[in-house]
C-alpha positions as CSV (number, residue, x, y, z in Angstrom):
1,X,-6.7,-47.8,36.5
2,X,-8.9,-45.5,38.5
3,X,-6.1,-44.8,41.1
4,X,-3.7,-44.1,38.2
5,X,-6.1,-41.6,36.6
6,X,-6.8,-39.9,40.0
7,X,-3.1,-39.5,41.0
8,X,-1.9,-38.9,37.4
9,X,-4.3,-36.0,36.7
10,X,-3.6,-34.4,40.1
11,X,0.1,-34.6,39.8
12,X,0.1,-33.5,36.2
13,X,-2.0,-30.4,37.1
14,X,0.3,-29.6,40.0
15,X,3.4,-30.1,37.8
16,X,2.0,-27.5,35.4
17,X,1.9,-25.0,38.3
18,X,-1.9,-25.0,38.6
19,X,-3.1,-24.0,42.1
20,X,-4.0,-26.9,44.2
21,X,-7.7,-26.1,44.5
22,X,-8.0,-26.0,40.7
23,X,-5.9,-29.1,40.4
24,X,-8.4,-30.9,42.6
25,X,-11.2,-29.7,40.4
26,X,-9.4,-30.9,37.3
27,X,-8.7,-34.2,39.0
28,X,-12.4,-34.6,39.8
29,X,-13.3,-33.8,36.2
30,X,-10.9,-36.4,34.9
31,X,-12.3,-39.0,37.2
32,X,-15.9,-38.1,36.1
33,X,-14.9,-38.5,32.4
34,X,-13.2,-41.9,33.2
35,X,-16.4,-43.1,35.0
36,X,-18.5,-41.9,32.1
37,X,-20.6,-39.7,34.4
38,X,-19.5,-36.2,33.7
39,X,-22.1,-33.6,34.7
40,X,-21.3,-30.0,35.3
41,X,-24.3,-29.7,37.6
42,X,-23.1,-32.5,39.9
43,X,-19.6,-30.8,39.9
44,X,-21.1,-27.5,40.9
45,X,-23.4,-29.1,43.6
46,X,-20.4,-30.8,45.2
47,X,-18.4,-27.6,45.3
48,X,-21.2,-25.8,47.0
49,X,-21.8,-28.6,49.5
50,X,-18.1,-28.9,50.2
51,X,-18.2,-25.5,52.1
52,X,-21.8,-25.8,53.3
53,X,-20.9,-27.2,56.8
54,X,-21.7,-25.7,60.2
55,X,-18.5,-27.0,61.9
56,X,-16.4,-25.3,59.2
57,X,-17.6,-22.0,60.5
58,X,-14.9,-22.4,63.1
59,X,-12.2,-21.8,60.5
60,X,-12.9,-18.1,59.8
61,X,-13.4,-17.3,63.5
62,X,-10.2,-19.0,64.6
63,X,-8.3,-17.2,61.9
64,X,-9.9,-13.9,62.9
65,X,-8.9,-14.6,66.5
66,X,-5.3,-15.2,65.4
67,X,-5.2,-11.9,63.5
68,X,-6.7,-9.9,66.4
69,X,-4.4,-11.6,68.9
70,X,-1.3,-10.5,67.0
71,X,-2.4,-7.0,66.3
72,X,-4.1,-6.4,69.6
73,X,-1.2,-6.9,71.9
74,X,-2.1,-10.4,73.2
75,X,1.0,-12.0,71.5
76,X,3.3,-9.4,72.8
77,X,2.2,-9.8,76.4
78,X,2.4,-13.6,76.2
79,X,6.1,-13.2,75.1
80,X,6.8,-10.8,77.9
81,X,5.3,-13.2,80.4
82,X,7.4,-16.1,79.0
83,X,10.5,-13.9,79.2
84,X,9.8,-13.1,82.8
85,X,9.4,-16.9,83.6
86,X,12.3,-18.5,81.8
87,X,14.3,-15.7,80.1
88,X,17.1,-15.9,82.6
89,X,18.0,-19.6,82.0
90,X,21.0,-20.3,79.8
91,X,19.7,-20.1,76.2
92,X,16.6,-18.4,77.8
93,X,15.3,-16.8,74.6
94,X,14.8,-20.2,73.1
95,X,12.8,-21.4,76.0
96,X,10.8,-18.2,75.9
97,X,10.0,-19.0,72.2
98,X,8.7,-22.5,73.2
99,X,6.6,-21.3,76.2
100,X,5.2,-18.5,74.2
101,X,4.4,-20.8,71.2
102,X,2.5,-23.2,73.5
103,X,0.4,-20.4,75.0
104,X,-0.2,-18.8,71.6
105,X,-1.2,-22.2,70.2
106,X,-4.0,-22.4,72.6
107,X,-5.4,-19.1,71.3
108,X,-5.3,-19.1,67.5
109,X,-4.8,-22.6,66.0
110,X,-2.9,-21.2,63.0
111,X,0.8,-22.2,62.6
112,X,1.6,-19.5,60.1
113,X,0.1,-16.7,62.3
114,X,1.9,-17.9,65.4
115,X,5.2,-18.4,63.6
116,X,5.0,-15.0,62.0
117,X,4.3,-13.3,65.3
118,X,7.1,-15.1,67.1
119,X,9.5,-14.3,64.3
120,X,8.7,-10.6,64.4
121,X,8.9,-10.4,68.2
122,X,11.8,-12.8,69.1
123,X,14.1,-13.4,66.1
124,X,15.7,-9.9,66.3
125,X,16.2,-10.4,70.1
126,X,17.8,-13.8,69.7
127,X,20.2,-12.6,67.0
128,X,21.1,-9.5,69.0
129,X,21.8,-11.8,72.0
130,X,24.3,-13.7,69.9
131,X,22.4,-16.9,69.0
132,X,22.9,-18.4,65.6
133,X,20.4,-16.8,63.2
134,X,19.5,-20.0,61.3
135,X,19.1,-22.1,64.4
136,X,16.9,-19.4,66.1
137,X,14.7,-19.2,63.0
138,X,14.5,-23.0,62.9
139,X,13.4,-23.1,66.5
140,X,10.7,-20.5,65.9
141,X,9.4,-22.4,62.9
142,X,9.3,-25.7,64.8
143,X,7.6,-24.0,67.8
144,X,5.0,-22.4,65.5
145,X,3.7,-25.8,64.3
146,X,2.5,-26.7,67.8
147,X,-0.5,-24.5,66.9
148,X,-2.4,-27.0,64.8
149,X,-2.1,-29.7,67.6
150,X,-3.0,-27.9,70.9
151,X,-6.7,-26.8,70.8
152,X,-8.2,-24.8,69.2
153,X,-6.8,-26.3,65.9
154,X,-8.0,-25.5,62.4
155,X,-6.4,-28.7,61.2
156,X,-8.6,-30.8,63.6
157,X,-11.7,-28.9,62.5
158,X,-11.0,-29.7,58.8
159,X,-10.1,-33.4,59.6
160,X,-13.1,-33.8,61.9
161,X,-15.5,-32.6,59.2
162,X,-13.8,-34.6,56.4
163,X,-13.6,-37.8,58.5
164,X,-16.8,-37.4,60.5
165,X,-14.9,-37.6,63.8
166,X,-15.8,-35.7,66.9
167,X,-13.9,-32.4,66.8
168,X,-14.2,-31.9,70.6
169,X,-12.5,-35.3,71.2
170,X,-9.8,-34.4,68.7
171,X,-9.2,-31.1,70.6
172,X,-8.9,-32.8,73.9
173,X,-6.7,-35.6,72.5
174,X,-4.3,-33.0,71.1
175,X,-3.3,-31.4,74.4
176,X,-0.8,-33.9,75.7
177,X,0.9,-34.7,72.3
178,X,1.3,-30.9,71.7
179,X,3.0,-30.6,75.1
180,X,5.3,-33.5,74.2
181,X,6.3,-31.8,71.0
182,X,7.2,-28.7,73.0
183,X,9.2,-30.8,75.4
184,X,11.2,-32.3,72.5
185,X,12.0,-28.8,71.3
186,X,13.0,-27.8,74.9
187,X,15.4,-30.8,75.1
188,X,16.8,-30.2,71.6
189,X,17.5,-26.5,72.3
190,X,19.1,-27.4,75.6
191,X,21.4,-29.8,73.8
192,X,22.3,-27.4,71.1
193,X,23.1,-24.4,73.4
194,X,24.7,-26.3,76.3
195,X,28.2,-25.2,75.2
196,X,27.3,-21.6,74.3
197,X,28.8,-18.8,76.3
198,X,26.0,-16.3,75.6
199,X,25.0,-14.4,78.7
200,X,21.2,-14.7,79.3
201,X,19.1,-11.7,80.3
202,X,19.1,-11.0,84.0
203,X,16.5,-12.8,86.2
204,X,13.3,-10.9,86.7
205,X,12.4,-10.0,90.3
206,X,9.3,-11.6,91.8
207,X,7.5,-8.2,91.4
208,X,8.4,-8.1,87.7
209,X,7.1,-11.6,87.1
210,X,3.9,-10.8,88.9
211,X,3.5,-7.6,86.8
212,X,4.1,-9.6,83.6
213,X,1.5,-12.2,84.7
214,X,-0.9,-9.4,85.5
215,X,-0.4,-7.8,82.0
216,X,-0.9,-11.2,80.3
217,X,-3.8,-12.5,82.5
218,X,-6.5,-11.5,80.0
219,X,-4.7,-13.4,77.2
220,X,-4.0,-16.4,79.4
221,X,-7.6,-16.8,80.5
222,X,-8.8,-17.6,76.9
223,X,-7.3,-21.1,76.7
224,X,-8.9,-22.1,79.9
225,X,-12.3,-20.8,78.7
226,X,-12.0,-22.9,75.6
227,X,-10.8,-26.1,77.1
228,X,-13.2,-26.1,80.1
229,X,-16.1,-25.0,77.8
230,X,-15.5,-27.9,75.5
231,X,-14.8,-30.4,78.3
232,X,-18.1,-29.6,80.1
233,X,-20.2,-29.1,77.0
234,X,-20.8,-25.4,77.5
235,X,-20.2,-24.8,73.8
236,X,-19.3,-26.7,70.6
237,X,-16.0,-26.3,68.8
238,X,-17.7,-23.9,66.3
239,X,-19.1,-21.8,69.1
240,X,-15.7,-21.9,70.8
241,X,-14.2,-20.3,67.7
242,X,-16.8,-17.5,68.0
243,X,-16.0,-17.1,71.7
244,X,-12.3,-16.9,70.9
245,X,-12.8,-14.2,68.2
246,X,-15.2,-12.1,70.3
247,X,-13.0,-12.4,73.4
248,X,-9.9,-11.4,71.5
249,X,-11.7,-8.4,70.0
250,X,-13.1,-7.2,73.3
251,X,-9.7,-7.5,75.1
252,X,-7.8,-5.8,72.2
253,X,-10.3,-2.9,71.9
254,X,-11.4,-2.2,75.5
255,X,-8.8,-3.7,77.9
256,X,-5.4,-3.4,76.2
257,X,-6.7,-0.7,73.8
258,X,-4.1,-1.4,71.2
259,X,-6.7,-1.8,68.4
260,X,-9.1,0.9,67.1
261,X,-12.3,0.5,65.2
262,X,-10.5,1.8,62.0
263,X,-7.9,-0.9,62.3
264,X,-10.5,-3.7,62.3
265,X,-11.3,-3.4,58.6
266,X,-7.8,-4.5,57.4
267,X,-7.8,-7.3,60.0
268,X,-11.2,-8.6,58.8
269,X,-10.0,-8.4,55.2
270,X,-6.8,-10.3,56.0
271,X,-8.7,-13.0,57.9
272,X,-11.3,-13.3,55.1
273,X,-8.7,-13.6,52.4
274,X,-6.9,-16.4,54.2
275,X,-10.1,-18.1,55.0
276,X,-11.4,-17.9,51.4
277,X,-8.3,-19.8,50.3
278,X,-8.9,-22.6,52.8
279,X,-12.6,-22.8,52.2
280,X,-12.2,-22.9,48.4
281,X,-9.7,-25.8,48.9
282,X,-12.3,-27.6,51.1
283,X,-15.0,-27.0,48.5
284,X,-12.9,-28.2,45.6
285,X,-11.7,-31.3,47.6
286,X,-15.4,-32.3,48.1
287,X,-15.6,-33.1,44.4
288,X,-12.6,-35.5,44.6
289,X,-13.9,-36.9,47.9
290,X,-17.3,-37.7,46.4
291,X,-15.8,-39.3,43.3
292,X,-13.3,-41.3,45.5
293,X,-16.3,-42.8,47.1
294,X,-18.2,-43.4,43.9
295,X,-15.2,-45.1,42.3
296,X,-14.7,-47.2,45.4
297,X,-11.1,-46.2,45.7
298,X,-11.0,-46.8,49.5
299,X,-11.9,-50.5,48.9
300,X,-9.1,-50.8,46.4
301,X,-6.7,-49.3,48.9
302,X,-7.9,-51.6,51.7
303,X,-7.3,-54.5,49.4
304,X,-3.7,-53.3,48.7
305,X,-3.0,-52.9,52.4
306,X,-4.7,-56.1,53.4
307,X,-1.5,-57.7,54.6
308,X,-1.0,-54.9,57.1
309,X,-4.6,-54.8,58.6
310,X,-3.7,-57.4,61.2
311,X,-0.8,-55.3,62.5
312,X,-2.2,-51.8,63.4
313,X,1.2,-50.4,64.5
314,X,2.8,-51.5,61.2
315,X,-0.1,-50.0,59.3
316,X,0.2,-46.7,61.2
317,X,3.9,-46.7,60.5
318,X,3.2,-47.1,56.8
319,X,0.6,-44.4,56.8
320,X,2.8,-42.0,58.6
321,X,5.7,-42.5,56.1
322,X,3.2,-42.0,53.3
323,X,1.9,-38.7,54.9
324,X,5.5,-37.6,55.5
325,X,6.3,-38.0,51.8
326,X,3.1,-36.2,50.7
327,X,3.7,-33.4,53.2
328,X,6.9,-32.4,51.5
329,X,5.0,-31.4,48.4
330,X,1.6,-30.4,49.7
331,X,0.3,-28.0,52.4
332,X,-1.6,-29.2,55.4
333,X,-5.1,-28.5,54.2
334,X,-4.9,-30.2,50.8
335,X,-3.1,-33.2,52.3
336,X,-5.9,-33.6,54.9
337,X,-8.6,-33.3,52.2
338,X,-6.9,-35.7,49.8
339,X,-5.8,-38.5,52.1
340,X,-8.5,-38.6,54.7
341,X,-11.3,-40.0,52.5
342,X,-8.9,-42.7,51.3
343,X,-7.2,-43.6,54.6
344,X,-10.2,-43.6,57.0
345,X,-11.8,-46.8,55.7
346,X,-8.4,-48.5,56.0
347,X,-8.0,-47.2,59.6
348,X,-11.5,-48.4,60.5
349,X,-10.9,-51.8,58.9
350,X,-7.7,-52.2,61.0
351,X,-9.6,-51.3,64.2
352,X,-7.5,-48.2,64.9
353,X,-9.2,-45.5,67.0
354,X,-10.2,-42.6,64.6
355,X,-9.3,-40.0,67.2
356,X,-5.9,-41.5,67.8
357,X,-5.3,-41.7,64.0
358,X,-6.5,-38.1,63.6
359,X,-4.1,-36.8,66.2
360,X,-1.1,-38.5,64.6
361,X,-2.2,-37.6,61.1
362,X,-2.5,-33.9,62.1
363,X,0.9,-34.0,63.9
364,X,2.5,-35.4,60.7
365,X,0.8,-32.8,58.6
366,X,1.9,-30.0,61.0
367,X,5.5,-31.1,60.8
368,X,5.0,-31.1,57.0
369,X,4.7,-27.3,57.3
370,X,8.4,-27.1,58.1
371,X,9.6,-29.8,55.6
372,X,11.2,-28.4,52.4
373,X,10.6,-27.6,49.6
374,X,7.0,-26.4,50.2
375,X,7.1,-25.7,54.0
376,X,4.6,-22.9,54.4
377,X,5.8,-22.0,57.9
378,X,9.4,-22.0,56.7
379,X,8.4,-19.5,54.1
380,X,6.6,-17.3,56.6
381,X,9.6,-17.3,59.0
382,X,12.0,-16.5,56.1
383,X,9.7,-13.7,54.8
384,X,9.1,-12.0,58.2
385,X,12.6,-12.5,59.5
386,X,14.2,-11.5,56.2
387,X,16.4,-14.6,56.2
388,X,17.2,-17.0,53.4
389,X,15.0,-20.1,52.9
390,X,18.2,-22.3,52.9
391,X,19.2,-20.9,56.3
392,X,15.9,-21.6,57.9
393,X,15.8,-25.1,56.4
394,X,19.3,-25.8,57.8
395,X,18.3,-24.4,61.3
396,X,15.0,-26.4,61.5
397,X,16.5,-29.9,60.8
398,X,17.4,-30.9,64.4
399,X,14.1,-29.7,65.7
400,X,12.2,-31.4,62.9
401,X,14.0,-34.7,63.7
402,X,13.0,-34.4,67.3
403,X,9.4,-33.9,66.5
404,X,9.3,-36.8,64.1
405,X,10.9,-38.9,66.8
406,X,8.0,-38.0,69.2
407,X,5.5,-38.8,66.5
408,X,6.9,-42.3,65.9
409,X,7.1,-42.8,69.6
410,X,3.3,-42.3,69.7
411,X,3.0,-44.8,66.8
412,X,4.8,-47.4,68.9
413,X,2.9,-46.5,72.1
414,X,-0.7,-45.3,71.4
415,X,-1.3,-45.0,75.1
416,X,0.7,-41.7,75.0
417,X,-2.2,-40.2,73.1
418,X,-5.2,-42.1,74.3
419,X,-4.7,-42.3,78.1
420,X,-4.4,-38.5,78.6
421,X,-7.2,-38.0,76.0
422,X,-9.7,-40.1,78.0
423,X,-9.0,-37.9,81.0
424,X,-9.6,-34.7,79.1
425,X,-12.8,-36.1,77.6
């Protein structure tokens, strides 16, 4: 009965068009009434405590870093460097997109920010070169979702706080899977364009490649600072976010000089606006998370899944399918906040490594950003690229299938995640 009230009130609120954060609050209120313990003071306390977390400070700083990176010239130089490296290959602009997406993912951690920047920079070039518009937009959207997987990742921060799992370990464990997703896009793009007759841009000379590398060096240094700083304990993930934001500001203002002090105010407002949405979601979800614990919902779910506890791979397969279904209707952050408190006890009861689960869970949620009908990244690419949502959805399908294939490969072979992760630890 408790599960029915929890899901029924949440789905009913969403069906009425109520924003997800307020739907979570209504869901929590309904559960409190059902448990005969409604208290507005407890409700308010949980909302406040939901956002009162030091690790969550990483979220606004990583978002600010992404905004500054796009406005301050870092993204443009990364794309130019990728163009110099692989632009001359057949279908080269697609490979440029993938390489640039991987590099940018290691700077911002925001799929929407990366996808929007790549769309603005590369989609007009790909269409002008003769590539199919829908396919190009689909590739850009699929490449953009690598951002929540390769560190620094806002998704890992939110999951780590919600599940009480080491964010540093999640960051390190996400590197190799993120590269595998990029490889799946590379192979899919190669297969799709193998018969095209579009002439690629001319090969850059060694001097031009070195010049592009020199221009992008300041941007390329940041990922190494973050990864080595985390690996050797120089700073925490929260401090890494501050380092990323301050570094991006310094480079944009004083090295590339593409930002002025006056331009900072709109950037800060944009980052704060986006961050406020995420943080309110986190705060509202804390009410539901607390009531899920009080109502002992995880124990009920464990009982329901008892037959699968002796088969971790089968259990992971079931959880991934469930997350895929939820991801078609919800954005990444609410999915993490809703499912994590329910699924973590099940994962622990089955003896599954929480870091391994976290990586696959975030990968699944990231792919959910390009699954219709919600698809936040699809909407971002459609809006920035001035292309129909149906076209982007059509173009993204082969890349989405390839990424899901990699995810299920990791379900079948957990070593693909954990062996490289232990080295990075």
